[in-house]
N, C-alpha and C positions, 0 to 999 in steps of 0.2 A: 378849688384851689386858685392863684389869683391872677391866672391868664386873661389878656384885657379882652380879649376874644375868644369863639370856641374856634374851631378848629374847622379847616375848610371840609365844607361841607362835599362835594366832588375832587377826586384827583386821578386823573385819568378814565380808569373806567371801573372807578373802586368808589360808594356810598357811603360815607358816617354815620353812624347810630343816630337817628333824632336825639335822644340826651344820653348826660354820662351816667359809670354806673358809679355809685358813692363811695366810697372805702375809708374808712376810719380807727383808729387805734382800736376803739369794742369791737366790729368785724372782720377784721383784717385779716386772721385767723379761718373765716368763711370762704375770705377771697382768695386763698393760697395755703392754705394748711401750715405746715411747718414753716416756709420759708420768712413768714412772716417776722420771727425772730431778729435772721438780719436786720429788717427796714427798722423794727423795734428800738435794737443799738446803735441807731442811726439818730433820734429825736424823729421819728415819724409822725408827720403832721397827719396826711393825707392821700388822698389819691384819685382821681379821674380815671377810667377805663371808658374808652369808645371802641366800639367795632367799625373794620371798611369791609362792606362785603361786594363779590365783583361776580360774575354769575361765570367770567370766564378764565376769573385768577384765582390766588388764593386770597384768603381771610386776610384780612393783616389788624395788629392789635396795637391799639396807643395807649401807652399808660403813663398819666404825666402827676407827678408823687412829688408832696411840697416836704422840707423838712423845713425843721428850726432854726437851721439858719442855713449859710452856704460851705462851712468847711465839714457839715456832717450831708451835706447834696455830694459835695465831692468825693464824701465821705464813700459813701453806695455807690460811687461811679471805680473809686479803685478796689474797690474786690475784684473786678477784671478789668487790667484796662489792656490787654493781648487785640489784637483785631487793625484794620485802618484808621489814622486818623481825618477824620470826613471836612472840619472843617466849620461842624457845625456846631453853636454856644460856644462855652470856654472854652470847653473840649470835650471829643466825640469821639465814638470806637463803634467801627460799624465791621461784622461779619458775618457771611452767608444767614444774609435774610435781619438778621441783626444789629439794629442802630441803637447806641444807648448814649443818651453823652449830659454834660450840668449846665445850670447858667442859673446865676444868684443859688438863694437856697431850693431849685427846682434839679429833678433829676427827671428823665424823660428816656423810656421805654419803648420800641417800636419794631413791631417786627410781623415778618411775612411770613406763614408757617408751611410758605416754600420760595428758595428763591426764584427768581427767574427777572428777564431784562426790567419787565414791563413792572411788577413787585419790586424794584430791587431801585429801580427811579423816584415810585409811588412816597416809599419808607423816607425817600430821602427829600422830596417835594413835603409829606405832615410834617419831617423832622426840623424846614428850613423856617416853614407856617410859625406852626410851636413856640420856636427856639426866639423867634421874630417878636412875637405877643407874652412873651413871660419879662417880668418887670426887671429891670436891677441888673447888677454883677455882684459878682462877688471877690475875694481872696483866696488865695488857697490857704489850709493850713500850714499856721507858721512855723512845725515840722517838717510841713513836704519844704516849704518853701528854702526853707536854712536849712535843707538837707545838702552835704557834699558835692558837689554837681561829675567829680572823676571819677570813672568807672562806673556812675550811675547805670543800671540798667530801668531804663524809666518803666518799662511794662511792669516791675517788678514794685513798685509803688506802692502799699498799703497802708490808708489812713484808719485808726480805728479805737476803738473805746474798749471794750469788755474782755475776756476772757472766750465766749461764744466765736467769738471774730477771730484772737490768734490762737485757737484752734484749727481752724482751718489752713491759715496761714503758716503757720508753725507747730507743734506738740511740744511743749516744753515740762507740763507733766498734770497731771491729772488734779490736781489743785491748782486754785486760783495763787500760785506764788508768788505772783507780780502786784497782786492786788490790785488787779484793775475791771475799772466801773465807771459809771456815770461820768464822777470828776475828776477821769485818769482821761489825758489824749496821749494818744501811739503814732507811729508809723515805722512797718519795718520793712525794706529793702536790699534785694542783691546789690551786686557789688565784682567788679571783679579787678581781681589784687594782681600783681607782679609774678604771686607763685597759681591766680586759679580764681577765684569766688571767694566772697564770705557774703553774713547776710549782718545787716546793721540794725539794732530792736532799740527805739529810744522812747520812754515814757516817761509825761513830765505829770509829777501830781500837781497835790491841789496845796502841798507845807511839804513843810524837809520832814518833818516828823511822819510824813506817808512813804517819803522817797527811801529814808533810812528804813523803814519795817520793811518795804518790798527788796534792800538788799541787802537788809539780814537775810530772810526767807532763800532769796536767791541764792547765798553764799551757805544757806543750813540742809534745802534740803535739793539743787542742782550738783553745787559743784562740793558736798560735801563736805565742807574745810568754815573753820570759823571766816569773818570780813575783818581785812586789815584795816586801819585807825589811821583818820582823815582821808582826806581825796585822793585818791594814789588810783594807779593803773594796774589792777588785779587780772593775771591771767593764770588759765590751767589745761594741762592739756587732759583733752579726753576720747573717750571712745576712740584709742587705736591713734590718728594720727590726726584728728581734728582739735585747734585752740578755742581756746572761748575767753574774750578778754573783756571784763567790765569797769563801771563808772559811777560815782556817784558824785554828781556837783550841780549842790543845791539841793531843789524839787527835781530835778533828773536823773533817771539813771539812764545810763547810756550801754549797752551789752551789744558784744561780734560776737557771730555765731559761725562753727563749721571753719572758722583761718587755717589756714592751708602751712601757714608759717605761721609762729609767735611775731616774727616783727613785719609783717603785715597787719595782722590785726591788732597791735598794737600803732600802728600808723594809720591807719583807718582811725580806733576809735579815737586819738586825739587829732585829727580834720574834725567828724563831727562836732567833738568836745567844743573846737577853737571856734568851730559854724554854730552850735546855736547858741553855748553861754554868749557871747559875743551878739547873740543876734546874725547873724550873715556876715 
């Protein structure tokens, strides 16, 4: 890891292990079994693991992950944004003894096995120290930065690349009907609308041909109809009362799911199209 120096040796009554456990792409499943799929889906490079022991308190686990770039480090954090913002790193989340934060191309996870006031204080102190030693700062993924802000529920924002991740956030189909993969960037988020809520899903492809293929596949499998010609909004009522609206713009595919009215669905789609196509 590109930490300038090792984490603090002692924090309160906790003492750090002398050397970190080194985890890479080859041995990640030895460390975390099936959970390694998540990190590999975000261009995982490596991981350093330290333990903090205290005879009078719970064990504290420190994990510092390095990803290929800053957007993917944010992506790992965005897998779960529920919790309290603590102001550590570029964005942080704390809940029940677990601190997670993002800074540059690094993601850190600090967990006390049981939450006590002393353990929480130690977790936060470790986090502040680690964040201060991580080099550089990164930018939000462009798809996230350009999301419409009106009605956005911030904790619902998830940035990802692959179907494995999308299935965790929202199930569309057994098959990879959006042709998601390492070369696609995607974001999904919840919005409040005048009539309730809706989900916005945006996928950026490496070419217009790729986005066209996904557009056609989505219509065939999910909407069970032929796509319209040209860059137009296509809307359909499914599952009784829910609306789905979609549009293709260049190499972008924009989809609104679970809309409670056609008007709300299409208005959210239009705002997203305006923001993303113009770049904010």
